[in-house]
ZADO-1210 file (C-alpha; in nm, 4 decimals, padded with zeros to 6 digits):
<atoms>
<atom x="-01.3490" y="02.3133" z="-00.5619" code="MET" pos="1"/>
<atom x="-01.1152" y="02.4895" z="-00.7665" code="ARG" pos="2"/>
<atom x="-00.7431" y="02.3482" z="-00.8098" code="ILE" pos="3"/>
<atom x="-00.4826" y="02.5971" z="-00.7811" code="PRO" pos="4"/>
<atom x="-00.2563" y="02.6260" z="-01.0738" code="GLN" pos="5"/>
<atom x="00.0395" y="02.4930" z="-00.9854" code="MET" pos="6"/>
<atom x="-00.1389" y="02.1570" z="-00.8289" code="SER" pos="7"/>
<atom x="-00.3398" y="02.1469" z="-01.1314" code="ARG" pos="8"/>
<atom x="-00.0168" y="02.1684" z="-01.3618" code="GLN" pos="9"/>
<atom x="00.1570" y="01.8980" z="-01.1016" code="TRP" pos="10"/>
<atom x="-00.1637" y="01.6733" z="-01.1842" code="LEU" pos="11"/>
<atom x="-00.1270" y="01.7217" z="-01.5582" code="ILE" pos="12"/>
<atom x="00.2463" y="01.5937" z="-01.5503" code="LEU" pos="13"/>
<atom x="00.1340" y="01.3047" z="-01.3132" code="ARG" pos="14"/>
<atom x="-00.1464" y="01.1887" z="-01.5919" code="GLU" pos="15"/>
<atom x="00.1131" y="01.2556" z="-01.8688" code="LEU" pos="16"/>
<atom x="00.3890" y="01.0345" z="-01.6847" code="THR" pos="17"/>
<atom x="00.1439" y="00.7437" z="-01.6131" code="MET" pos="18"/>
<atom x="00.1241" y="00.6149" z="-01.9770" code="SER" pos="19"/>
<atom x="00.3377" y="00.5853" z="-02.2541" code="ARG" pos="20"/>
<atom x="00.0618" y="00.6776" z="-02.4855" code="GLN" pos="21"/>
<atom x="-00.0448" y="01.0008" z="-02.3077" code="GLY" pos="22"/>
<atom x="-00.3721" y="01.1181" z="-02.2350" code="ARG" pos="23"/>
<atom x="-00.6113" y="01.3208" z="-02.4099" code="ASP" pos="24"/>
<atom x="-00.7908" y="01.6330" z="-02.3023" code="LEU" pos="25"/>
<atom x="-01.1267" y="01.4677" z="-02.1893" code="LEU" pos="26"/>
<atom x="-00.9125" y="01.2488" z="-01.9530" code="GLN" pos="27"/>
<atom x="-00.7069" y="01.5199" z="-01.8288" code="LEU" pos="28"/>
<atom x="-01.0176" y="01.7803" z="-01.8060" code="SER" pos="29"/>
<atom x="-01.1878" y="01.4953" z="-01.5999" code="HIS" pos="30"/>
<atom x="-00.8874" y="01.4549" z="-01.3354" code="GLU" pos="31"/>
<atom x="-00.8426" y="01.8181" z="-01.3004" code="THR" pos="32"/>
<atom x="-01.1937" y="01.9418" z="-01.3208" code="GLY" pos="33"/>
<atom x="-01.1378" y="02.2368" z="-01.5758" code="VAL" pos="34"/>
<atom x="-01.1955" y="02.2977" z="-01.8908" code="SER" pos="35"/>
<atom x="-01.0417" y="02.1913" z="-02.2277" code="ASP" pos="36"/>
<atom x="-00.9305" y="02.5494" z="-02.2775" code="ARG" pos="37"/>
<atom x="-00.7113" y="02.5650" z="-01.9575" code="THR" pos="38"/>
<atom x="-00.5865" y="02.2329" z="-02.0164" code="ILE" pos="39"/>
<atom x="-00.4133" y="02.3662" z="-02.3166" code="ARG" pos="40"/>
<atom x="-00.2998" y="02.6811" z="-02.1550" code="ARG" pos="41"/>
<atom x="-00.1717" y="02.4832" z="-01.8532" code="ASP" pos="42"/>
<atom x="00.0322" y="02.2625" z="-02.1151" code="ILE" pos="43"/>
<atom x="00.1673" y="02.5606" z="-02.2926" code="ALA" pos="44"/>
<atom x="00.2871" y="02.6949" z="-01.9902" code="LYS" pos="45"/>
<atom x="00.4611" y="02.3389" z="-01.8703" code="LEU" pos="46"/>
<atom x="00.6244" y="02.3507" z="-02.2340" code="ILE" pos="47"/>
<atom x="00.7502" y="02.7186" z="-02.2200" code="ALA" pos="48"/>
<atom x="00.8883" y="02.6151" z="-01.8515" code="GLY" pos="49"/>
<atom x="01.0945" y="02.3296" z="-02.0052" code="GLY" pos="50"/>
<atom x="00.9046" y="02.0371" z="-01.9723" code="PHE" pos="51"/>
<atom x="00.8930" y="01.8201" z="-02.2998" code="SER" pos="52"/>
<atom x="00.5498" y="01.7343" z="-02.3672" code="ILE" pos="53"/>
<atom x="00.4459" y="01.6554" z="-02.7152" code="GLU" pos="54"/>
<atom x="00.0956" y="01.6401" z="-02.9090" code="LYS" pos="55"/>
<atom x="00.0090" y="01.3171" z="-03.0860" code="VAL" pos="56"/>
<atom x="-00.2721" y="01.3209" z="-03.3236" code="THR" pos="57"/>
<atom x="-00.4510" y="00.9903" z="-03.4206" code="ASN" pos="58"/>
<atom x="-00.7435" y="01.0623" z="-03.6574" code="GLY" pos="59"/>
<atom x="-00.9799" y="01.3058" z="-03.4258" code="GLU" pos="60"/>
<atom x="-00.8122" y="01.2193" z="-03.0891" code="THR" pos="61"/>
<atom x="-00.5640" y="01.4296" z="-02.9831" code="ILE" pos="62"/>
<atom x="-00.3362" y="01.3008" z="-02.6955" code="ARG" pos="63"/>
<atom x="-00.0636" y="01.4789" z="-02.4787" code="PHE" pos="64"/>
<atom x="00.2758" y="01.2448" z="-02.3980" code="ARG" pos="65"/>
<atom x="00.5858" y="01.3458" z="-02.1604" code="PHE" pos="66"/>
<atom x="00.9400" y="01.2080" z="-02.2655" code="ASP" pos="67"/>
<atom x="01.0219" y="01.0187" z="-01.9736" code="SER" pos="68"/>
<atom x="01.3557" y="01.0011" z="-02.0589" code="GLY" pos="69"/>
<atom x="01.3802" y="01.4156" z="-02.0210" code="GLN" pos="70"/>
<atom x="01.5799" y="01.5196" z="-01.6852" code="GLU" pos="71"/>
<atom x="01.3674" y="01.7006" z="-01.4273" code="LEU" pos="72"/>
<atom x="01.4365" y="02.0939" z="-01.4385" code="PRO" pos="73"/>
<atom x="01.6238" y="02.1956" z="-01.1715" code="HIS" pos="74"/>
<atom x="01.4177" y="02.1679" z="-00.8279" code="LEU" pos="75"/>
<atom x="01.4485" y="02.4525" z="-00.5958" code="PRO" pos="76"/>
<atom x="01.5177" y="02.2806" z="-00.2759" code="LEU" pos="77"/>
<atom x="01.6232" y="02.4627" z="00.0354" code="GLU" pos="78"/>
<atom x="01.9026" y="02.3276" z="00.2157" code="PHE" pos="79"/>
<atom x="01.7006" y="02.1896" z="00.5017" code="THR" pos="80"/>
<atom x="01.4644" y="02.0457" z="00.2680" code="GLU" pos="81"/>
<atom x="01.6849" y="01.8181" z="00.0879" code="ALA" pos="82"/>
<atom x="01.8538" y="01.6817" z="00.3881" code="LEU" pos="83"/>
<atom x="01.4899" y="01.6415" z="00.5624" code="ALA" pos="84"/>
<atom x="01.4238" y="01.4476" z="00.2506" code="LEU" pos="85"/>
<atom x="01.7608" y="01.2547" z="00.2590" code="TYR" pos="86"/>
<atom x="01.6664" y="01.1376" z="00.6317" code="HIS" pos="87"/>
<atom x="01.3411" y="01.0567" z="00.5540" code="ALA" pos="88"/>
<atom x="01.3720" y="00.8139" z="00.2490" code="THR" pos="89"/>
<atom x="01.6795" y="00.6510" z="00.4639" code="ILE" pos="90"/>
<atom x="01.4314" y="00.5932" z="00.7679" code="SER" pos="91"/>
<atom x="01.1209" y="00.4808" z="00.5606" code="SER" pos="92"/>
<atom x="01.0129" y="00.1319" z="00.5193" code="PRO" pos="93"/>
<atom x="00.9668" y="00.1779" z="00.1767" code="LEU" pos="94"/>
<atom x="01.3591" y="00.2087" z="00.1218" code="PHE" pos="95"/>
<atom x="01.3259" y="-00.1607" z="00.1705" code="GLU" pos="96"/>
<atom x="01.0582" y="-00.2198" z="-00.0655" code="ASN" pos="97"/>
<atom x="01.2137" y="-00.3551" z="-00.4109" code="PRO" pos="98"/>
<atom x="00.9720" y="-00.1760" z="-00.5968" code="LEU" pos="99"/>
<atom x="01.1166" y="00.1415" z="-00.4695" code="TYR" pos="100"/>
<atom x="01.4557" y="00.0620" z="-00.3658" code="HIS" pos="101"/>
<atom x="01.6637" y="00.1198" z="-00.6572" code="ILE" pos="102"/>
<atom x="01.4903" y="00.4787" z="-00.7610" code="GLN" pos="103"/>
<atom x="01.5328" y="00.5801" z="-00.4055" code="LEU" pos="104"/>
<atom x="01.8908" y="00.4957" z="-00.4302" code="GLU" pos="105"/>
<atom x="01.9527" y="00.6485" z="-00.7369" code="GLN" pos="106"/>
<atom x="01.7792" y="00.9839" z="-00.5955" code="ALA" pos="107"/>
<atom x="01.9536" y="00.9945" z="-00.2893" code="LEU" pos="108"/>
<atom x="02.3142" y="00.9818" z="-00.4763" code="TYR" pos="109"/>
<atom x="02.1427" y="01.2859" z="-00.6772" code="LYS" pos="110"/>
<atom x="02.0836" y="01.4509" z="-00.3615" code="ILE" pos="111"/>
<atom x="02.3919" y="01.3730" z="-00.1971" code="GLN" pos="112"/>
<atom x="02.6208" y="01.5165" z="-00.4898" code="GLU" pos="113"/>
<atom x="02.4408" y="01.8400" z="-00.4693" code="ALA" pos="114"/>
<atom x="02.5943" y="01.8849" z="-00.0933" code="PHE" pos="115"/>
<atom x="02.9461" y="02.0198" z="00.0107" code="SER" pos="116"/>
<atom x="03.1974" y="01.7746" z="00.1177" code="ASN" pos="117"/>
<atom x="03.1333" y="01.8574" z="00.5032" code="GLU" pos="118"/>
<atom x="02.7780" y="01.7737" z="00.4530" code="VAL" pos="119"/>
<atom x="02.8477" y="01.4685" z="00.2386" code="LYS" pos="120"/>
<atom x="03.0588" y="01.3374" z="00.5249" code="GLY" pos="121"/>
<atom x="02.7906" y="01.4123" z="00.7631" code="TYR" pos="122"/>
<atom x="02.4950" y="01.2160" z="00.5696" code="ILE" pos="123"/>
<atom x="02.7574" y="00.9291" z="00.5462" code="GLY" pos="124"/>
<atom x="02.7708" y="00.9020" z="00.8966" code="ARG" pos="125"/>
<atom x="02.3917" y="00.9329" z="00.9411" code="PHE" pos="126"/>
<atom x="02.3387" y="00.6571" z="00.6612" code="ARG" pos="127"/>
<atom x="02.6045" y="00.4148" z="00.8495" code="GLN" pos="128"/>
<atom x="02.3934" y="00.4436" z="01.1711" code="ALA" pos="129"/>
<atom x="02.0787" y="00.3232" z="00.9882" code="TYR" pos="130"/>
<atom x="02.0631" y="-00.0859" z="00.8752" code="THR" pos="131"/>
<atom x="01.7944" y="-00.2171" z="00.6246" code="HIS" pos="132"/>
<atom x="01.7410" y="-00.5871" z="00.5294" code="ARG" pos="133"/>
<atom x="01.8503" y="-00.6599" z="00.1654" code="GLN" pos="134"/>
<atom x="01.5177" y="-00.6230" z="-00.0529" code="PRO" pos="135"/>
<atom x="01.4130" y="-00.9571" z="-00.1791" code="LEU" pos="136"/>
<atom x="01.3637" y="-00.9824" z="-00.5420" code="PRO" pos="137"/>
<atom x="00.9790" y="-00.9512" z="-00.6438" code="ARG" pos="138"/>
<atom x="00.8384" y="-01.1030" z="-00.9402" code="ASP" pos="139"/>
<atom x="00.8411" y="-00.8701" z="-01.2107" code="THR" pos="140"/>
<atom x="00.4785" y="-00.9192" z="-01.2598" code="ASP" pos="141"/>
<atom x="00.3900" y="-00.7384" z="-00.9540" code="LEU" pos="142"/>
<atom x="00.5441" y="-00.3818" z="-01.0948" code="VAL" pos="143"/>
<atom x="00.3691" y="-00.4763" z="-01.4277" code="ASN" pos="144"/>
<atom x="00.0466" y="-00.5049" z="-01.2194" code="THR" pos="145"/>
<atom x="00.0990" y="-00.2123" z="-01.0056" code="CYS" pos="146"/>
<atom x="00.1623" y="00.0165" z="-01.3260" code="ASP" pos="147"/>
<atom x="-00.1733" y="-00.1205" z="-01.4721" code="ILE" pos="148"/>
<atom x="-00.3198" y="-00.0286" z="-01.1413" code="LEU" pos="149"/>
<atom x="-00.1985" y="00.3253" z="-01.1149" code="GLN" pos="150"/>
<atom x="-00.2938" y="00.3887" z="-01.4655" code="LYS" pos="151"/>
<atom x="-00.6355" y="00.2705" z="-01.4167" code="GLN" pos="152"/>
<atom x="-00.6895" y="00.4329" z="-01.0654" code="ILE" pos="153"/>
<atom x="-00.5586" y="00.7789" z="-01.2394" code="THR" pos="154"/>
<atom x="-00.7886" y="00.7532" z="-01.5409" code="ILE" pos="155"/>
<atom x="-01.1218" y="00.6314" z="-01.3501" code="GLY" pos="156"/>
<atom x="-01.1413" y="00.2912" z="-01.5432" code="ASP" pos="157"/>
<atom x="-01.2578" y="-00.0169" z="-01.4216" code="ARG" pos="158"/>
<atom x="-01.0240" y="-00.3482" z="-01.4184" code="ILE" pos="159"/>
<atom x="-01.1057" y="-00.7443" z="-01.4437" code="LYS" pos="160"/>
<atom x="-00.9085" y="-01.0051" z="-01.2984" code="PHE" pos="161"/>
<atom x="-00.9331" y="-01.3382" z="-01.1504" code="SER" pos="162"/>
<atom x="-00.8630" y="-01.3734" z="-00.7693" code="TYR" pos="163"/>
<atom x="-00.8321" y="-01.6672" z="-00.5225" code="THR" pos="164"/>
<atom x="-00.9184" y="-01.6144" z="-00.1632" code="ASN" pos="165"/>
<atom x="-00.7603" y="-01.7535" z="00.1548" code="LEU" pos="166"/>
<atom x="-01.0644" y="-02.0039" z="00.1460" code="ASP" pos="167"/>
<atom x="-00.8952" y="-02.1349" z="-00.1804" code="GLY" pos="168"/>
<atom x="-01.2138" y="-02.0157" z="-00.3750" code="VAL" pos="169"/>
<atom x="-01.1487" y="-01.8382" z="-00.6772" code="SER" pos="170"/>
<atom x="-01.4001" y="-01.5825" z="-00.8592" code="SER" pos="171"/>
<atom x="-01.4144" y="-01.3446" z="-01.1790" code="GLU" pos="172"/>
<atom x="-01.3843" y="-00.9772" z="-01.0320" code="ARG" pos="173"/>
<atom x="-01.4453" y="-00.6502" z="-01.2253" code="THR" pos="174"/>
<atom x="-01.3682" y="-00.3857" z="-00.9889" code="VAL" pos="175"/>
<atom x="-01.3838" y="00.0032" z="-00.9846" code="ASP" pos="176"/>
<atom x="-01.0032" y="00.0593" z="-00.8373" code="PRO" pos="177"/>
<atom x="-00.9443" y="00.3355" z="-00.5885" code="TYR" pos="178"/>
<atom x="-00.6218" y="00.3019" z="-00.3949" code="PHE" pos="179"/>
<atom x="-00.3285" y="00.1035" z="-00.3508" code="ILE" pos="180"/>
<atom x="-00.2800" y="00.0271" z="00.0019" code="HIS" pos="181"/>
<atom x="00.0364" y="-00.0757" z="00.1679" code="ILE" pos="182"/>
<atom x="00.0519" y="-00.2963" z="00.4891" code="HIS" pos="183"/>
<atom x="00.3363" y="-00.4639" z="00.6214" code="GLU" pos="184"/>
<atom x="00.5004" y="-00.4402" z="00.3218" code="GLY" pos="185"/>
<atom x="00.2458" y="-00.6069" z="00.0894" code="GLU" pos="186"/>
<atom x="00.0225" y="-00.3924" z="-00.1597" code="PHE" pos="187"/>
<atom x="-00.3476" y="-00.4460" z="-00.1432" code="TYR" pos="188"/>
<atom x="-00.6102" y="-00.2704" z="-00.3783" code="LEU" pos="189"/>
<atom x="-00.9035" y="-00.1226" z="-00.2431" code="ILE" pos="190"/>
<atom x="-01.2034" y="-00.0590" z="-00.4812" code="GLY" pos="191"/>
<atom x="-01.5613" y="-00.1437" z="-00.5255" code="TYR" pos="192"/>
<atom x="-01.6318" y="-00.4853" z="-00.6413" code="CYS" pos="193"/>
<atom x="-01.9062" y="-00.5361" z="-00.8699" code="HIS" pos="194"/>
<atom x="-01.9733" y="-00.9096" z="-00.7983" code="LEU" pos="195"/>
<atom x="-01.9868" y="-00.8395" z="-00.4049" code="ARG" pos="196"/>
<atom x="-02.1859" y="-00.5175" z="-00.4428" code="GLN" pos="197"/>
<atom x="-01.9347" y="-00.3766" z="-00.1828" code="ASP" pos="198"/>
<atom x="-01.6001" y="-00.2101" z="-00.1376" code="TYR" pos="199"/>
<atom x="-01.3410" y="-00.4827" z="-00.1188" code="ARG" pos="200"/>
<atom x="-00.9331" y="-00.5742" z="-00.0376" code="VAL" pos="201"/>
<atom x="-00.7438" y="-00.7454" z="-00.2893" code="PHE" pos="202"/>
<atom x="-00.3648" y="-00.8529" z="-00.2635" code="ARG" pos="203"/>
<atom x="-00.1960" y="-00.7541" z="-00.5189" code="VAL" pos="204"/>
<atom x="00.0056" y="-01.0234" z="-00.5978" code="ASP" pos="205"/>
<atom x="-00.2780" y="-01.2619" z="-00.5783" code="CYS" pos="206"/>
<atom x="-00.4504" y="-01.1037" z="-00.8961" code="LEU" pos="207"/>
<atom x="-00.4209" y="-01.3076" z="-01.2181" code="ARG" pos="208"/>
<atom x="-00.5320" y="-01.1961" z="-01.5764" code="ASN" pos="209"/>
<atom x="-00.5289" y="-00.8578" z="-01.4974" code="LEU" pos="210"/>
<atom x="-00.7074" y="-00.6430" z="-01.7654" code="GLN" pos="211"/>
<atom x="-00.8080" y="-00.2740" z="-01.8231" code="PRO" pos="212"/>
<atom x="-01.1180" y="-00.2020" z="-01.9223" code="VAL" pos="213"/>
<atom x="-01.2403" y="00.1129" z="-02.1170" code="GLU" pos="214"/>
<atom x="-01.5297" y="00.1762" z="-01.8785" code="GLU" pos="215"/>
<atom x="-01.5098" y="00.4894" z="-01.6451" code="SER" pos="216"/>
<atom x="-01.6707" y="00.4881" z="-01.3111" code="PHE" pos="217"/>
<atom x="-01.7595" y="00.8058" z="-01.0730" code="GLU" pos="218"/>
<atom x="-01.5108" y="00.7822" z="-00.7652" code="LYS" pos="219"/>
<atom x="-01.7144" y="00.8154" z="-00.4245" code="ASN" pos="220"/>
<atom x="-01.5703" y="01.1014" z="-00.3300" code="ARG" pos="221"/>
<atom x="-01.6776" y="01.0383" z="00.0852" code="ASP" pos="222"/>
<atom x="-01.5235" y="00.7139" z="00.0268" code="PHE" pos="223"/>
<atom x="-01.2450" y="00.7220" z="00.3109" code="ASP" pos="224"/>
<atom x="-01.0361" y="00.4155" z="00.2820" code="PRO" pos="225"/>
<atom x="-00.9052" y="00.4707" z="00.6477" code="TYR" pos="226"/>
<atom x="-01.2535" y="00.4187" z="00.7812" code="GLN" pos="227"/>
<atom x="-01.2682" y="00.0993" z="00.6035" code="LEU" pos="228"/>
<atom x="-00.9665" y="-00.0721" z="00.7408" code="VAL" pos="229"/>
<atom x="-00.9963" y="00.0604" z="01.0785" code="LYS" pos="230"/>
<atom x="-01.2335" y="-00.1726" z="01.1946" code="SER" pos="231"/>
<atom x="-01.0053" y="-00.4810" z="01.0833" code="SER" pos="232"/>
<atom x="-00.7164" y="-00.6366" z="01.2509" code="PHE" pos="233"/>
<atom x="-00.4916" y="-00.5865" z="00.9293" code="GLY" pos="234"/>
<atom x="-00.6823" y="-00.5348" z="00.5814" code="VAL" pos="235"/>
<atom x="-00.9393" y="-00.8537" z="00.5780" code="HIS" pos="236"/>
<atom x="-01.2752" y="-00.7646" z="00.5630" code="LEU" pos="237"/>
<atom x="-01.4915" y="-01.0121" z="00.7084" code="GLY" pos="238"/>
<atom x="-01.7543" y="-01.0500" z="00.9982" code="GLU" pos="239"/>
<atom x="-01.6684" y="-00.7306" z="01.2271" code="PRO" pos="240"/>
<atom x="-01.6407" y="-00.7648" z="01.5961" code="GLY" pos="241"/>
<atom x="-01.4448" y="-00.6578" z="01.8910" code="ILE" pos="242"/>
<atom x="-01.2079" y="-00.8782" z="02.0797" code="ALA" pos="243"/>
<atom x="-01.0624" y="-00.8248" z="02.3940" code="VAL" pos="244"/>
<atom x="-00.6894" y="-00.9700" z="02.4711" code="LEU" pos="245"/>
<atom x="-00.4739" y="-01.0360" z="02.7297" code="ARG" pos="246"/>
<atom x="-00.0855" y="-01.0068" z="02.6819" code="PHE" pos="247"/>
<atom x="00.1640" y="-01.1152" z="02.9602" code="ASN" pos="248"/>
<atom x="00.5169" y="-01.0852" z="03.0173" code="GLY" pos="249"/>
<atom x="00.7123" y="-01.0030" z="02.7154" code="VAL" pos="250"/>
<atom x="00.4180" y="-00.9352" z="02.5153" code="ALA" pos="251"/>
<atom x="00.2613" y="-00.7066" z="02.7538" code="ALA" pos="252"/>
<atom x="00.5644" y="-00.4981" z="02.7713" code="ARG" pos="253"/>
<atom x="00.6323" y="-00.4879" z="02.3862" code="TYR" pos="254"/>
<atom x="00.2360" y="-00.3904" z="02.3146" code="PHE" pos="255"/>
<atom x="00.2810" y="-00.1109" z="02.5894" code="GLN" pos="256"/>
<atom x="00.5404" y="00.0545" z="02.3873" code="ARG" pos="257"/>
<atom x="00.3943" y="-00.0499" z="02.0484" code="SER" pos="258"/>
<atom x="00.0051" y="-00.0819" z="02.0296" code="PRO" pos="259"/>
<atom x="-00.1099" y="-00.3860" z="01.8552" code="ILE" pos="260"/>
<atom x="-00.3935" y="-00.2143" z="01.6450" code="HIS" pos="261"/>
<atom x="-00.4234" y="00.1773" z="01.6307" code="PRO" pos="262"/>
<atom x="-00.8085" y="00.1686" z="01.7810" code="GLU" pos="263"/>
<atom x="-00.7235" y="-00.0208" z="02.0485" code="GLN" pos="264"/>
<atom x="-00.8327" y="00.0743" z="02.3713" code="LYS" pos="265"/>
<atom x="-00.6569" y="-00.0533" z="02.7040" code="ILE" pos="266"/>
<atom x="-00.8770" y="-00.1843" z="02.9684" code="LEU" pos="267"/>
<atom x="-00.5977" y="-00.2801" z="03.2117" code="GLU" pos="268"/>
<atom x="-00.2554" y="-00.2201" z="03.2194" code="VAL" pos="269"/>
<atom x="00.0269" y="-00.3454" z="03.4639" code="SER" pos="270"/>
<atom x="00.4184" y="-00.3823" z="03.4361" code="GLU" pos="271"/>
<atom x="00.3183" y="-00.7938" z="03.3490" code="ASP" pos="272"/>
<atom x="-00.0002" y="-00.7888" z="03.2122" code="GLN" pos="273"/>
<atom x="-00.1973" y="-00.5754" z="02.9207" code="LEU" pos="274"/>
<atom x="-00.5572" y="-00.6378" z="02.8284" code="LEU" pos="275"/>
<atom x="-00.7086" y="-00.4417" z="02.5704" code="VAL" pos="276"/>
<atom x="-01.0172" y="-00.4229" z="02.3309" code="GLU" pos="277"/>
<atom x="-00.9653" y="-00.4135" z="01.9351" code="VAL" pos="278"/>
<atom x="-01.1607" y="-00.4796" z="01.6242" code="PRO" pos="279"/>
<atom x="-01.1234" y="-00.7525" z="01.3761" code="TYR" pos="280"/>
<atom x="-01.3068" y="-00.8301" z="01.0696" code="ARG" pos="281"/>
<atom x="-01.2878" y="-01.1920" z="01.0624" code="GLY" pos="282"/>
<atom x="-01.0962" y="-01.4596" z="01.2401" code="TYR" pos="283"/>
<atom x="-00.7647" y="-01.4928" z="01.0283" code="HIS" pos="284"/>
<atom x="-00.5291" y="-01.2083" z="01.1418" code="GLU" pos="285"/>
<atom x="-00.6140" y="-01.1598" z="01.4822" code="ILE" pos="286"/>
<atom x="-00.5856" y="-01.5433" z="01.5394" code="THR" pos="287"/>
<atom x="-00.2600" y="-01.5759" z="01.3579" code="GLU" pos="288"/>
<atom x="-00.1439" y="-01.3000" z="01.5997" code="SER" pos="289"/>
<atom x="-00.2620" y="-01.4531" z="01.9198" code="VAL" pos="290"/>
<atom x="-00.0812" y="-01.7710" z="01.8060" code="LEU" pos="291"/>
<atom x="00.2198" y="-01.5681" z="01.7190" code="ARG" pos="292"/>
<atom x="00.2458" y="-01.5100" z="02.1071" code="TYR" pos="293"/>
<atom x="00.2090" y="-01.8498" z="02.2236" code="GLY" pos="294"/>
<atom x="00.1293" y="-01.8905" z="02.5847" code="PRO" pos="295"/>
<atom x="00.2069" y="-01.5022" z="02.6233" code="ASP" pos="296"/>
<atom x="-00.1440" y="-01.3962" z="02.4368" code="ALA" pos="297"/>
<atom x="-00.5138" y="-01.5253" z="02.5090" code="GLU" pos="298"/>
<atom x="-00.8449" y="-01.4119" z="02.3687" code="VAL" pos="299"/>
<atom x="-01.0730" y="-01.3361" z="02.6607" code="VAL" pos="300"/>
<atom x="-01.3826" y="-01.2513" z="02.4748" code="ALA" pos="301"/>
<atom x="-01.5835" y="-01.2985" z="02.2701" code="PRO" pos="302"/>
<atom x="-01.6284" y="-01.6348" z="02.3351" code="GLU" pos="303"/>
<atom x="-01.6993" y="-01.7711" z="02.0081" code="GLN" pos="304"/>
<atom x="-01.3358" y="-01.6378" z="01.8788" code="LEU" pos="305"/>
<atom x="-01.1996" y="-01.7657" z="02.2012" code="ARG" pos="306"/>
<atom x="-01.2989" y="-02.1265" z="02.1127" code="LYS" pos="307"/>
<atom x="-01.2210" y="-02.1039" z="01.7260" code="TYR" pos="308"/>
<atom x="-00.8154" y="-01.9785" z="01.8669" code="VAL" pos="309"/>
<atom x="-00.8398" y="-02.2976" z="02.1477" code="ALA" pos="310"/>
<atom x="-00.9393" y="-02.5324" z="01.8675" code="ASN" pos="311"/>
<atom x="-00.6768" y="-02.4040" z="01.6456" code="ARG" pos="312"/>
<atom x="-00.4146" y="-02.4813" z="01.9120" code="LEU" pos="313"/>
<atom x="-00.5723" y="-02.8274" z="01.9781" code="GLN" pos="314"/>
<atom x="-00.5394" y="-02.9032" z="01.6073" code="GLU" pos="315"/>
<atom x="-00.1513" y="-02.7633" z="01.6356" code="THR" pos="316"/>
<atom x="-00.0668" y="-02.9920" z="01.9365" code="LEU" pos="317"/>
<atom x="-00.2541" y="-03.2953" z="01.7727" code="ASN" pos="318"/>
<atom x="-00.0512" y="-03.2479" z="01.4522" code="ARG" pos="319"/>
<atom x="00.2781" y="-03.2629" z="01.6760" code="TYR" pos="320"/>
<atom x="00.1474" y="-03.5718" z="01.8792" code="LEU" pos="321"/>
<atom x="00.1002" y="-03.7494" z="01.5402" code="ASP" pos="322"/>
<atom x="00.4070" y="-03.6716" z="01.4260" code="GLY" pos="323"/>
<atom x="00.5927" y="-03.8054" z="01.7494" code="ASP" pos="324"/>
<atom x="00.3767" y="-04.1481" z="01.6993" code="LYS" pos="325"/>
<atom x="00.5265" y="-04.1430" z="01.3460" code="ASN" pos="326"/>
<atom x="00.8527" y="-04.0804" z="01.4735" code="ASP" pos="327"/>
<atom x="00.8232" y="-04.3622" z="01.7105" code="ALA" pos="328"/>
<atom x="00.7144" y="-04.5672" z="01.4554" code="LYS" pos="329"/>
<atom x="01.0159" y="-04.5255" z="01.2686" code="ILE" pos="330"/>
<atom x="01.2796" y="-04.5915" z="01.5173" code="ASP" pos="331"/>
<atom x="01.1608" y="-04.9340" z="01.5725" code="THR" pos="332"/>
</atoms>
């Protein structure tokens, strides 16, 4: 499919800003699907339009690099567009994410300065109407890891890393990185794992010894990340199944307003009870969610999952009972 010129030039700019070393013609051609000659014409038009792009020659390789310190040319935003962007940013969960918070704060300040005093007063009142948790500091390694992943995803090169799963098992992985997926404020890598010979999801802050690999891969253009995770209760990809959950009282009323899963099916509903059918992949996430609501949540089916949750509850009770015995011994 032919990419329109403006969209293609935006892709080129995005590519050039992803790496301090820039991109060569082959990489840009691969990403945009056009010839070297077309790439050269697009870059010439971008330079003529005011973008600071320089050509760097290293032996026989020619790379183009963007000056990231340059201010962007005037963005032709209409008033309503700028206002909508401001509102959307303030109300977005990403505003609480430490990876984006500072940049978004700076962007909001610049947008605000473009408005009249009357409008500044309005958006000031609008901002006061929203509250956010102060973003918790994140390890700078997470930022660096995301930068490496973005680069490898963009240029279509593989990565290697060490990974420890929830069972505590460590392994070395070589992965074709496809997407960075955000789920409940955490970052996950979706890609094709050569060890498992299948698509997998990895928590980004659990990647260790991350190494870019100069090996290109062909992305499966029919791959849909939503289809991959829609059968999961969250992001984990264990054995698939369908669970029937019963919620009572507060939990029932809450999930009538906010579905517990986007693919859920309501089987029965009343003021104080809700029976739903949800997909899951492995026991960890769905068990964690059921236990979170205590006696107001119950696994009705399948029986194997029901027994697993019951065993976890019994183990929890035993731990508390053992704690009471230990306290008694201490008192005497």
